[in-house]
N, CA, C and O atoms as CSV, one atom per row, in Angstrom:
chain,resi,resn,atom,element,x,y,z
A,1,MET,N,N,183.670,184.818,-4.375
A,1,MET,CA,C,184.731,184.667,-5.349
A,1,MET,C,C,184.099,184.567,-6.732
A,1,MET,O,O,183.263,183.697,-6.975
A,2,LYS,N,N,184.495,185.448,-7.627
A,2,LYS,CA,C,183.947,185.465,-8.986
A,2,LYS,C,C,184.960,184.876,-9.962
A,2,LYS,O,O,186.137,185.237,-9.964
A,3,VAL,N,N,184.464,183.958,-10.791
A,3,VAL,CA,C,185.313,183.271,-11.765
A,3,VAL,C,C,184.683,183.425,-13.140
A,3,VAL,O,O,183.510,183.106,-13.338
A,4,LEU,N,N,185.466,183.912,-14.079
A,4,LEU,CA,C,185.024,184.062,-15.462
A,4,LEU,C,C,185.521,182.870,-16.262
A,4,LEU,O,O,186.715,182.571,-16.265
A,5,ILE,N,N,184.606,182.192,-16.938
A,5,ILE,CA,C,184.963,181.063,-17.800
A,5,ILE,C,C,184.726,181.487,-19.240
A,5,ILE,O,O,183.614,181.863,-19.611
A,6,ALA,N,N,185.768,181.425,-20.043
A,6,ALA,CA,C,185.692,181.861,-21.443
A,6,ALA,C,C,185.893,180.682,-22.379
A,6,ALA,O,O,186.668,179.768,-22.096
A,7,ASN,N,N,185.187,180.716,-23.491
A,7,ASN,CA,C,185.308,179.710,-24.534
A,7,ASN,C,C,185.630,180.463,-25.817
A,7,ASN,O,O,184.768,181.130,-26.390
A,8,LEU,N,N,186.874,180.352,-26.262
A,8,LEU,CA,C,187.305,181.012,-27.484
A,8,LEU,C,C,187.261,180.022,-28.625
A,8,LEU,O,O,187.982,179.024,-28.627
A,9,GLY,N,N,186.415,180.302,-29.592
A,9,GLY,CA,C,186.335,179.472,-30.782
A,9,GLY,C,C,187.128,180.107,-31.908
A,9,GLY,O,O,187.788,181.127,-31.714
A,10,SER,N,N,187.063,179.513,-33.065
A,10,SER,CA,C,187.821,180.051,-34.195
A,10,SER,C,C,187.284,181.412,-34.634
A,10,SER,O,O,188.034,182.223,-35.177
A,11,THR,N,N,186.005,181.669,-34.406
A,11,THR,CA,C,185.433,182.977,-34.767
A,11,THR,C,C,184.445,183.473,-33.714
A,11,THR,O,O,183.590,184.308,-34.009
A,12,SER,N,N,184.561,182.959,-32.484
A,12,SER,CA,C,183.601,183.376,-31.456
A,12,SER,C,C,184.273,183.480,-30.093
A,12,SER,O,O,185.339,182.913,-29.851
A,13,LEU,N,N,183.616,184.221,-29.218
A,13,LEU,CA,C,184.001,184.315,-27.813
A,13,LEU,C,C,182.712,184.226,-27.008
A,13,LEU,O,O,181.806,185.043,-27.170
A,14,LYS,N,N,182.643,183.228,-26.142
A,14,LYS,CA,C,181.481,183.073,-25.273
A,14,LYS,C,C,181.988,182.992,-23.848
A,14,LYS,O,O,183.102,182.524,-23.609
A,15,TRP,N,N,181.178,183.447,-22.893
A,15,TRP,CA,C,181.622,183.435,-21.507
A,15,TRP,C,C,180.460,183.285,-20.556
A,15,TRP,O,O,179.299,183.521,-20.891
A,16,ARG,N,N,180.830,182.879,-19.342
A,16,ARG,CA,C,179.903,182.834,-18.212
A,16,ARG,C,C,180.676,183.307,-16.987
A,16,ARG,O,O,181.843,182.965,-16.796
A,17,LEU,N,N,180.005,184.091,-16.172
A,17,LEU,CA,C,180.596,184.567,-14.924
A,17,LEU,C,C,179.877,183.878,-13.773
A,17,LEU,O,O,178.652,183.933,-13.670
A,18,PHE,N,N,180.654,183.226,-12.908
A,18,PHE,CA,C,180.100,182.513,-11.759
A,18,PHE,C,C,180.551,183.179,-10.462
A,18,PHE,O,O,181.642,183.744,-10.381
A,19,ASP,N,N,179.695,183.101,-9.461
A,19,ASP,CA,C,180.023,183.546,-8.118
A,19,ASP,C,C,179.985,182.311,-7.221
A,19,ASP,O,O,178.978,181.604,-7.174
A,20,PHE,N,N,181.073,182.056,-6.518
A,20,PHE,CA,C,181.182,180.899,-5.648
A,20,PHE,C,C,181.182,181.297,-4.176
A,20,PHE,O,O,181.736,180.579,-3.343
A,21,SER,N,N,180.571,182.426,-3.847
A,21,SER,CA,C,180.497,182.882,-2.464
A,21,SER,C,C,179.613,181.968,-1.640
A,21,SER,O,O,178.690,181.342,-2.160
A,22,ASN,N,N,179.901,181.897,-0.356
A,22,ASN,CA,C,179.087,181.146,0.602
A,22,ASN,C,C,178.937,179.675,0.247
A,22,ASN,O,O,177.929,179.055,0.584
A,23,GLY,N,N,179.930,179.114,-0.429
A,23,GLY,CA,C,179.898,177.698,-0.743
A,23,GLY,C,C,178.884,177.297,-1.797
A,23,GLY,O,O,178.601,176.111,-1.966
A,24,GLN,N,N,178.332,178.275,-2.512
A,24,GLN,CA,C,177.350,177.979,-3.550
A,24,GLN,C,C,177.847,178.470,-4.900
A,24,GLN,O,O,178.599,179.441,-4.986
A,25,GLU,N,N,177.414,177.784,-5.954
A,25,GLU,CA,C,177.730,178.194,-7.325
A,25,GLU,C,C,176.510,178.896,-7.905
A,25,GLU,O,O,175.409,178.346,-7.942
A,26,ARG,N,N,176.737,180.126,-8.355
A,26,ARG,CA,C,175.633,180.889,-8.947
A,26,ARG,C,C,176.139,181.571,-10.215
A,26,ARG,O,O,177.137,182.292,-10.181
A,27,MET,N,N,175.447,181.342,-11.333
A,27,MET,CA,C,175.832,182.008,-12.568
A,27,MET,C,C,175.261,183.424,-12.539
A,27,MET,O,O,174.059,183.617,-12.358
A,28,LEU,N,N,176.143,184.412,-12.722
A,28,LEU,CA,C,175.734,185.801,-12.690
A,28,LEU,C,C,175.442,186.367,-14.075
A,28,LEU,O,O,174.567,187.219,-14.234
A,29,HIS,N,N,176.175,185.890,-15.067
A,29,HIS,CA,C,176.067,186.511,-16.390
A,29,HIS,C,C,176.570,185.543,-17.443
A,29,HIS,O,O,177.490,184.766,-17.188
A,30,LYS,N,N,175.980,185.585,-18.614
A,30,LYS,CA,C,176.530,184.851,-19.750
A,30,LYS,C,C,176.355,185.709,-20.987
A,30,LYS,O,O,175.412,186.493,-21.095
A,31,GLY,N,N,177.268,185.547,-21.903
A,31,GLY,CA,C,177.187,186.328,-23.127
A,31,GLY,C,C,178.150,185.797,-24.160
A,31,GLY,O,O,178.805,184.774,-23.959
A,32,GLY,N,N,178.225,186.502,-25.260
A,32,GLY,CA,C,179.129,186.073,-26.306
A,32,GLY,C,C,179.070,186.943,-27.537
A,32,GLY,O,O,178.155,187.746,-27.723
A,33,PHE,N,N,180.065,186.759,-28.364
A,33,PHE,CA,C,180.167,187.446,-29.648
A,33,PHE,C,C,180.445,186.413,-30.726
A,33,PHE,O,O,181.236,185.492,-30.522
A,34,GLU,N,N,179.805,186.563,-31.854
A,34,GLU,CA,C,180.055,185.707,-33.019
A,34,GLU,C,C,180.824,186.519,-34.060
A,34,GLU,O,O,180.857,187.748,-34.006
A,35,ARG,N,N,181.431,185.824,-34.994
A,35,ARG,CA,C,182.184,186.446,-36.084
A,35,ARG,C,C,183.259,187.413,-35.566
A,35,ARG,O,O,183.407,188.530,-36.061
A,36,VAL,N,N,184.000,186.946,-34.557
A,36,VAL,CA,C,185.054,187.755,-33.953
A,36,VAL,C,C,186.253,187.799,-34.891
A,36,VAL,O,O,186.722,186.768,-35.373
A,37,GLU,N,N,186.732,188.989,-35.137
A,37,GLU,CA,C,187.944,189.175,-35.938
A,37,GLU,C,C,189.073,189.755,-35.101
A,37,GLU,O,O,190.244,189.605,-35.451
A,38,ASP,N,N,188.735,190.416,-33.998
A,38,ASP,CA,C,189.718,191.070,-33.144
A,38,ASP,C,C,189.464,190.617,-31.699
A,38,ASP,O,O,188.610,191.177,-31.012
A,39,TYR,N,N,190.210,189.602,-31.243
A,39,TYR,CA,C,189.960,189.035,-29.916
A,39,TYR,C,C,190.245,190.006,-28.777
A,39,TYR,O,O,189.481,190.016,-27.812
A,40,PRO,N,N,191.300,190.825,-28.827
A,40,PRO,CA,C,191.470,191.809,-27.740
A,40,PRO,C,C,190.264,192.753,-27.616
A,40,PRO,O,O,189.864,193.103,-26.506
A,41,LYS,N,N,189.700,193.154,-28.728
A,41,LYS,CA,C,188.514,194.017,-28.699
A,41,LYS,C,C,187.307,193.252,-28.132
A,41,LYS,O,O,186.511,193.821,-27.385
A,42,ALA,N,N,187.173,191.979,-28.483
A,42,ALA,CA,C,186.069,191.165,-27.971
A,42,ALA,C,C,186.198,190.966,-26.459
A,42,ALA,O,O,185.197,191.002,-25.743
A,43,ILE,N,N,187.422,190.755,-25.972
A,43,ILE,CA,C,187.645,190.600,-24.532
A,43,ILE,C,C,187.299,191.900,-23.813
A,43,ILE,O,O,186.677,191.875,-22.751
A,44,ASP,N,N,187.699,193.033,-24.384
A,44,ASP,CA,C,187.317,194.330,-23.813
A,44,ASP,C,C,185.800,194.474,-23.771
A,44,ASP,O,O,185.254,195.008,-22.805
A,45,GLY,N,N,185.116,194.004,-24.809
A,45,GLY,CA,C,183.665,194.061,-24.850
A,45,GLY,C,C,183.033,193.183,-23.782
A,45,GLY,O,O,182.036,193.572,-23.173
A,46,CYS,N,N,183.593,192.018,-23.550
A,46,CYS,CA,C,183.120,191.122,-22.498
A,46,CYS,C,C,183.231,191.800,-21.139
A,46,CYS,O,O,182.269,191.821,-20.372
A,47,LEU,N,N,184.396,192.351,-20.841
A,47,LEU,CA,C,184.603,193.018,-19.557
A,47,LEU,C,C,183.694,194.230,-19.411
A,47,LEU,O,O,183.202,194.509,-18.317
A,48,ALA,N,N,183.468,194.948,-20.499
A,48,ALA,CA,C,182.565,196.102,-20.461
A,48,ALA,C,C,181.146,195.668,-20.121
A,48,ALA,O,O,180.464,196.338,-19.346
A,49,GLN,N,N,180.693,194.554,-20.691
A,49,GLN,CA,C,179.352,194.056,-20.376
A,49,GLN,C,C,179.237,193.675,-18.909
A,49,GLN,O,O,178.224,193.959,-18.269
A,50,LEU,N,N,180.274,193.032,-18.371
A,50,LEU,CA,C,180.246,192.638,-16.960
A,50,LEU,C,C,180.220,193.862,-16.050
A,50,LEU,O,O,179.553,193.861,-15.016
A,51,LYS,N,N,180.944,194.898,-16.437
A,51,LYS,CA,C,180.945,196.144,-15.658
A,51,LYS,C,C,179.608,196.858,-15.781
A,51,LYS,O,O,179.054,197.324,-14.786
A,52,ASP,N,N,179.089,196.945,-17.002
A,52,ASP,CA,C,177.796,197.617,-17.217
A,52,ASP,C,C,176.666,196.939,-16.454
A,52,ASP,O,O,175.737,197.604,-15.994
A,53,ALA,N,N,176.742,195.623,-16.318
A,53,ALA,CA,C,175.713,194.869,-15.600
A,53,ALA,C,C,175.896,194.965,-14.085
A,53,ALA,O,O,175.041,194.511,-13.324
A,54,GLY,N,N,177.011,195.555,-13.649
A,54,GLY,CA,C,177.257,195.723,-12.221
A,54,GLY,C,C,177.835,194.502,-11.534
A,54,GLY,O,O,177.856,194.438,-10.305
A,55,HIS,N,N,178.308,193.520,-12.313
A,55,HIS,CA,C,178.856,192.301,-11.713
A,55,HIS,C,C,180.306,192.475,-11.267
A,55,HIS,O,O,180.744,191.827,-10.317
A,56,ILE,N,N,181.056,193.352,-11.952
A,56,ILE,CA,C,182.417,193.678,-11.539
A,56,ILE,C,C,182.622,195.179,-11.705
A,56,ILE,O,O,181.978,195.822,-12.534
A,57,ARG,N,N,183.532,195.724,-10.900
A,57,ARG,CA,C,183.918,197.130,-11.065
A,57,ARG,C,C,185.204,197.233,-11.874
A,57,ARG,O,O,185.421,198.189,-12.618
A,58,ALA,N,N,186.050,196.218,-11.706
A,58,ALA,CA,C,187.342,196.181,-12.396
A,58,ALA,C,C,187.736,194.724,-12.595
A,58,ALA,O,O,187.159,193.825,-11.983
A,59,GLU,N,N,188.716,194.502,-13.448
A,59,GLU,CA,C,189.189,193.150,-13.714
A,59,GLU,C,C,189.697,192.484,-12.448
A,59,GLU,O,O,189.652,191.259,-12.333
A,60,THR,N,N,190.180,193.271,-11.501
A,60,THR,CA,C,190.711,192.724,-10.252
A,60,THR,C,C,189.622,192.105,-9.375
A,60,THR,O,O,189.937,191.423,-8.400
A,61,ASP,N,N,188.351,192.328,-9.703
A,61,ASP,CA,C,187.256,191.676,-8.973
A,61,ASP,C,C,187.144,190.198,-9.317
A,61,ASP,O,O,186.447,189.453,-8.627
A,62,LEU,N,N,187.820,189.768,-10.375
A,62,LEU,CA,C,187.800,188.361,-10.783
A,62,LEU,C,C,188.879,187.597,-10.016
A,62,LEU,O,O,190.052,187.970,-10.034
A,63,ALA,N,N,188.466,186.531,-9.346
A,63,ALA,CA,C,189.429,185.700,-8.618
A,63,ALA,C,C,190.239,184.831,-9.578
A,63,ALA,O,O,191.395,184.502,-9.314
A,64,ALA,N,N,189.609,184.466,-10.701
A,64,ALA,CA,C,190.274,183.609,-11.679
A,64,ALA,C,C,189.553,183.704,-13.015
A,64,ALA,O,O,188.384,184.081,-13.094
A,65,VAL,N,N,190.290,183.350,-14.058
A,65,VAL,CA,C,189.714,183.244,-15.396
A,65,VAL,C,C,190.088,181.863,-15.914
A,65,VAL,O,O,191.262,181.493,-15.955
A,66,GLY,N,N,189.073,181.112,-16.306
A,66,GLY,CA,C,189.304,179.786,-16.863
A,66,GLY,C,C,188.961,179.783,-18.336
A,66,GLY,O,O,188.074,180.518,-18.772
A,67,PHE,N,N,189.647,178.972,-19.099
A,67,PHE,CA,C,189.398,178.880,-20.534
A,67,PHE,C,C,189.023,177.457,-20.895
A,67,PHE,O,O,189.685,176.501,-20.492
A,68,LYS,N,N,187.965,177.334,-21.651
A,68,LYS,CA,C,187.572,176.040,-22.177
A,68,LYS,C,C,188.302,175.866,-23.505
A,68,LYS,O,O,188.087,176.622,-24.453
A,69,THR,N,N,189.152,174.876,-23.553
A,69,THR,CA,C,189.853,174.596,-24.805
A,69,THR,C,C,189.208,173.392,-25.463
A,69,THR,O,O,188.870,172.409,-24.803
A,70,ILE,N,N,189.047,173.482,-26.734
A,70,ILE,CA,C,188.435,172.378,-27.468
A,70,ILE,C,C,189.493,171.361,-27.852
A,70,ILE,O,O,189.253,170.155,-27.798
A,71,MET,N,N,190.658,171.844,-28.238
A,71,MET,CA,C,191.714,170.940,-28.646
A,71,MET,C,C,193.059,171.514,-28.218
A,71,MET,O,O,193.415,172.633,-28.588
A,72,ALA,N,N,193.785,170.754,-27.452
A,72,ALA,CA,C,195.143,171.134,-27.065
A,72,ALA,C,C,195.987,169.863,-27.110
A,72,ALA,O,O,195.804,168.962,-26.292
A,73,ARG,N,N,196.885,169.796,-28.039
A,73,ARG,CA,C,197.680,168.588,-28.259
A,73,ARG,C,C,198.418,168.179,-26.979
A,73,ARG,O,O,199.156,168.974,-26.396
A,74,GLY,N,N,198.213,166.951,-26.562
A,74,GLY,CA,C,198.910,166.405,-25.410
A,74,GLY,C,C,198.343,166.809,-24.061
A,74,GLY,O,O,198.930,166.485,-23.029
A,75,VAL,N,N,197.209,167.512,-24.044
A,75,VAL,CA,C,196.618,167.953,-22.790
A,75,VAL,C,C,195.235,167.324,-22.656
A,75,VAL,O,O,194.402,167.427,-23.556
A,76,ASN,N,N,195.004,166.668,-21.514
A,76,ASN,CA,C,193.712,166.035,-21.260
A,76,ASN,C,C,193.195,166.458,-19.888
A,76,ASN,O,O,193.976,166.732,-18.976
A,77,GLY,N,N,191.888,166.507,-19.755
A,77,GLY,CA,C,191.284,166.793,-18.471
A,77,GLY,C,C,191.329,168.269,-18.138
A,77,GLY,O,O,191.509,169.115,-19.013
A,78,CYS,N,N,191.166,168.562,-16.876
A,78,CYS,CA,C,191.163,169.944,-16.394
A,78,CYS,C,C,192.537,170.223,-15.797
A,78,CYS,O,O,192.894,169.664,-14.760
A,79,VAL,N,N,193.296,171.076,-16.445
A,79,VAL,CA,C,194.661,171.371,-16.010
A,79,VAL,C,C,194.927,172.858,-16.095
A,79,VAL,O,O,194.247,173.583,-16.822
A,80,ARG,N,N,195.916,173.306,-15.354
A,80,ARG,CA,C,196.331,174.711,-15.408
A,80,ARG,C,C,197.350,174.859,-16.536
A,80,ARG,O,O,198.368,174.168,-16.574
A,81,LEU,N,N,197.051,175.773,-17.443
A,81,LEU,CA,C,197.975,176.074,-18.543
A,81,LEU,C,C,198.480,177.494,-18.338
A,81,LEU,O,O,197.683,178.417,-18.169
A,82,ASP,N,N,199.768,177.672,-18.352
A,82,ASP,CA,C,200.312,179.038,-18.236
A,82,ASP,C,C,201.523,179.222,-19.111
A,82,ASP,O,O,202.106,180.306,-19.138
């Protein structure tokens, strides 16, 4: 099971891709972009890097995507936001 964790800052996008197969946690890839002005383009770039590295063939290879939020009013801990 592959899980992408993204951290969106005010001008950056950083990520790590983890594989949780066989009951183990293994980081497969990490990367990021600074001085982001177009987040949809940055997300496309992230997915392109994961594909180019051979970690995913398509977005559907991701079991989940988690986001690290720095500040969310009224939200504490690890929760599902939708």
